[in-house]
Every structure is written in C-alpha cells, then in structure tokens.
NUKELO-419287 format. One record per residue (C-alpha): residue number from 1; x, y, z; residue in three letters. Coordinates in Angstrom, 2 decimals. Example, Ala and Ser with C-alpha at 12.3 -4.5 7.8 and 13.67 -1.06 7.14 Angstrom:
<nodes>
num 1	X 12.30	Y -4.50	Z 7.80	residuo ALA $
num 2	X 13.67	Y -1.06	Z 7.14	residuo SER $
</nodes>
This chain:
<nodes>
num 1	X 43.10	Y -66.14	Z 156.78	residuo UNK $
num 2	X 47.16	Y -65.71	Z 157.04	residuo UNK $
num 3	X 49.50	Y -68.03	Z 158.65	residuo UNK $
num 4	X 50.38	Y -67.50	Z 162.38	residuo UNK $
num 5	X 52.69	Y -64.79	Z 162.36	residuo UNK $
num 6	X 54.29	Y -66.47	Z 164.62	residuo UNK $
num 7	X 54.74	Y -69.06	Z 161.85	residuo UNK $
num 8	X 55.60	Y -66.35	Z 159.55	residuo UNK $
num 9	X 58.67	Y -64.33	Z 162.05	residuo UNK $
num 10	X 59.94	Y -67.96	Z 162.46	residuo UNK $
num 11	X 60.55	Y -67.97	Z 158.76	residuo UNK $
num 12	X 62.04	Y -64.27	Z 158.45	residuo UNK $
num 13	X 64.49	Y -65.28	Z 161.23	residuo UNK $
num 14	X 65.58	Y -68.41	Z 159.61	residuo UNK $
num 15	X 66.31	Y -67.04	Z 156.64	residuo UNK $
num 16	X 68.22	Y -64.39	Z 157.98	residuo UNK $
num 17	X 70.36	Y -66.78	Z 159.06	residuo UNK $
num 18	X 71.42	Y -67.51	Z 155.30	residuo UNK $
num 19	X 72.36	Y -63.77	Z 154.50	residuo UNK $
num 20	X 73.93	Y -62.03	Z 153.09	residuo UNK $
num 21	X 71.55	Y -62.61	Z 149.65	residuo UNK $
num 22	X 72.52	Y -61.36	Z 146.44	residuo UNK $
num 23	X 69.25	Y -59.41	Z 144.31	residuo UNK $
num 24	X 70.74	Y -60.03	Z 141.04	residuo UNK $
num 25	X 67.57	Y -58.43	Z 139.53	residuo UNK $
num 26	X 64.47	Y -56.30	Z 140.19	residuo UNK $
num 27	X 61.76	Y -55.82	Z 138.64	residuo UNK $
num 28	X 58.21	Y -53.77	Z 139.02	residuo UNK $
num 29	X 55.79	Y -54.35	Z 136.47	residuo UNK $
num 30	X 51.70	Y -54.78	Z 136.32	residuo UNK $
num 31	X 51.90	Y -54.35	Z 140.14	residuo UNK $
num 32	X 53.83	Y -57.21	Z 140.54	residuo UNK $
num 33	X 57.28	Y -57.08	Z 142.83	residuo UNK $
num 34	X 60.36	Y -59.96	Z 141.83	residuo UNK $
num 35	X 63.42	Y -59.30	Z 143.47	residuo UNK $
num 36	X 66.00	Y -62.24	Z 142.56	residuo UNK $
num 37	X 69.48	Y -64.00	Z 142.92	residuo UNK $
num 38	X 70.75	Y -67.60	Z 142.83	residuo UNK $
num 39	X 69.65	Y -68.04	Z 146.39	residuo UNK $
num 40	X 66.62	Y -65.36	Z 146.95	residuo UNK $
num 41	X 63.30	Y -65.17	Z 145.27	residuo UNK $
num 42	X 60.73	Y -62.54	Z 146.79	residuo UNK $
num 43	X 57.34	Y -61.40	Z 144.72	residuo UNK $
num 44	X 54.54	Y -59.25	Z 146.28	residuo UNK $
num 45	X 51.31	Y -57.62	Z 144.78	residuo UNK $
num 46	X 51.11	Y -55.22	Z 148.16	residuo UNK $
num 47	X 51.95	Y -51.98	Z 148.52	residuo UNK $
num 48	X 55.60	Y -51.46	Z 149.14	residuo UNK $
num 49	X 58.24	Y -48.56	Z 149.75	residuo UNK $
num 50	X 61.90	Y -48.06	Z 149.84	residuo UNK $
num 51	X 63.51	Y -45.99	Z 152.19	residuo UNK $
num 52	X 67.15	Y -44.44	Z 152.71	residuo UNK $
num 53	X 68.17	Y -43.29	Z 155.65	residuo UNK $
num 54	X 64.93	Y -42.28	Z 157.67	residuo UNK $
num 55	X 63.65	Y -41.24	Z 154.15	residuo UNK $
num 56	X 60.36	Y -42.63	Z 151.78	residuo UNK $
num 57	X 62.44	Y -42.44	Z 148.19	residuo UNK $
num 58	X 60.21	Y -45.08	Z 146.52	residuo UNK $
num 59	X 56.82	Y -46.35	Z 146.24	residuo UNK $
num 60	X 54.45	Y -48.50	Z 144.71	residuo UNK $
num 61	X 51.85	Y -46.05	Z 143.87	residuo UNK $
num 62	X 52.48	Y -44.42	Z 140.64	residuo UNK $
num 63	X 53.19	Y -40.98	Z 141.85	residuo UNK $
num 64	X 55.95	Y -42.06	Z 144.17	residuo UNK $
num 65	X 57.86	Y -44.88	Z 141.64	residuo UNK $
num 66	X 61.36	Y -44.05	Z 140.49	residuo UNK $
num 67	X 62.77	Y -46.56	Z 138.02	residuo UNK $
num 68	X 66.43	Y -45.05	Z 139.20	residuo UNK $
num 69	X 66.10	Y -45.98	Z 142.98	residuo UNK $
num 70	X 64.58	Y -48.98	Z 142.46	residuo UNK $
num 71	X 66.77	Y -50.24	Z 139.92	residuo UNK $
num 72	X 69.37	Y -49.90	Z 142.56	residuo UNK $
num 73	X 68.67	Y -52.62	Z 144.61	residuo UNK $
num 74	X 69.94	Y -54.84	Z 141.90	residuo UNK $
num 75	X 73.24	Y -56.33	Z 142.76	residuo UNK $
num 76	X 72.82	Y -55.46	Z 146.38	residuo UNK $
num 77	X 72.98	Y -57.68	Z 149.11	residuo UNK $
num 78	X 70.46	Y -58.90	Z 151.68	residuo UNK $
num 79	X 72.06	Y -58.19	Z 154.53	residuo UNK $
num 80	X 69.27	Y -58.28	Z 157.21	residuo UNK $
num 81	X 65.61	Y -58.91	Z 157.56	residuo UNK $
num 82	X 63.11	Y -58.38	Z 159.75	residuo UNK $
num 83	X 59.68	Y -58.18	Z 160.59	residuo UNK $
num 84	X 57.45	Y -54.84	Z 159.63	residuo UNK $
num 85	X 55.71	Y -55.08	Z 162.65	residuo UNK $
num 86	X 55.78	Y -55.98	Z 166.20	residuo UNK $
num 87	X 52.62	Y -56.04	Z 166.14	residuo UNK $
num 88	X 51.49	Y -58.32	Z 163.35	residuo UNK $
num 89	X 54.77	Y -59.89	Z 162.27	residuo UNK $
num 90	X 53.44	Y -60.87	Z 158.88	residuo UNK $
num 91	X 55.26	Y -58.45	Z 156.07	residuo UNK $
num 92	X 59.26	Y -58.49	Z 155.58	residuo UNK $
num 93	X 61.80	Y -55.73	Z 155.65	residuo UNK $
num 94	X 65.03	Y -56.23	Z 153.79	residuo UNK $
num 95	X 68.12	Y -54.38	Z 154.94	residuo UNK $
num 96	X 70.07	Y -53.56	Z 152.10	residuo UNK $
num 97	X 74.03	Y -53.76	Z 151.68	residuo UNK $
num 98	X 73.84	Y -49.87	Z 150.11	residuo UNK $
num 99	X 71.55	Y -48.49	Z 152.92	residuo UNK $
num 100	X 68.28	Y -49.15	Z 150.87	residuo UNK $
num 101	X 65.59	Y -50.63	Z 152.84	residuo UNK $
num 102	X 62.76	Y -52.37	Z 150.71	residuo UNK $
num 103	X 59.06	Y -52.89	Z 152.99	residuo UNK $
num 104	X 56.17	Y -54.14	Z 152.05	residuo UNK $
num 105	X 52.34	Y -54.35	Z 153.78	residuo UNK $
num 106	X 50.12	Y -57.14	Z 153.53	residuo UNK $
num 107	X 46.78	Y -55.83	Z 152.57	residuo UNK $
num 108	X 44.55	Y -59.05	Z 152.21	residuo UNK $
num 109	X 45.10	Y -62.37	Z 152.83	residuo UNK $
num 110	X 45.48	Y -63.63	Z 149.16	residuo UNK $
num 111	X 49.38	Y -64.40	Z 148.49	residuo UNK $
num 112	X 50.53	Y -61.02	Z 149.86	residuo UNK $
num 113	X 54.06	Y -62.44	Z 149.15	residuo UNK $
num 114	X 55.94	Y -65.46	Z 147.94	residuo UNK $
num 115	X 59.69	Y -65.56	Z 149.49	residuo UNK $
num 116	X 62.41	Y -68.52	Z 148.96	residuo UNK $
num 117	X 66.28	Y -68.65	Z 150.65	residuo UNK $
num 118	X 68.22	Y -71.48	Z 150.99	residuo UNK $
num 119	X 66.60	Y -72.43	Z 154.23	residuo UNK $
num 120	X 62.95	Y -72.90	Z 152.70	residuo UNK $
num 121	X 60.00	Y -71.07	Z 151.05	residuo UNK $
num 122	X 56.49	Y -69.24	Z 152.40	residuo UNK $
num 123	X 53.73	Y -69.79	Z 150.68	residuo UNK $
num 124	X 50.74	Y -67.76	Z 151.51	residuo UNK $
num 125	X 47.32	Y -69.30	Z 150.70	residuo UNK $
num 126	X 43.84	Y -68.30	Z 150.73	residuo UNK $
num 127	X 42.92	Y -71.41	Z 153.34	residuo UNK $
num 128	X 46.56	Y -70.42	Z 155.27	residuo UNK $
</nodes>
C-alpha cells in the first residue's frame, strides 16, 4: 500500500519551502535515477520523463533516453516541487532553473521513490 496521498502531498509542499535546492549530480544506471545535492536526494526506479517547453525531451525508456539532456539536470537548482497529478497526489514533479521539468510515475507500491530534503525524508514501504 502506498501512503495516503495527502501525507505525500504535505511532504512535497513542506519540501518546497526549502527551495531552491541544487542538484550536484544526476545519474541513470540500471533503471535507477539518482538526483543528489548537499541538501537534496531523490531516487526512483519508476518510469520518468523530462520536459522542456511542453515537449518530452528525454525519458526512462531505452528509445527515449538521452544522456546529454539528462546530464543537464546537474548543477541546476530545483526551483519548485509539485505533485504530478491532482487526482492521485503521490508523485513529485521537479521544476529546474534551466526550464527542465522532471516527472516520475508510480506504477507499483514497493518503494516507488525516496526523497530527502532539509525538512525531512519520505521512504515508501510495502506496508505503507
């Protein structure tokens, strides 16, 4: 079971109060996205995409992945954090200072993503 969406939404709202947060490293290896900075850590194995000007420019599938674009998340500030949907508010969307938008999509309940910011950490577990 995934934690109630209100709990996740509140965590994301509180985390947004600590912005901007710099992403010092960004990697995608063996299906794991890692975005890390001194005060920010985000991991996911879920499907994801990067958008710019309302266009998908990179994604988690082999056909859509572009290392050059993905690496443009490095040394950028996360300037806003929102939920991916208003219907099921369980996934974060990160807005970067260079205009890129990173979205992930939970498709199962076993640790879809984890995140730490100065206001705390969120770790999903199978038992909620």
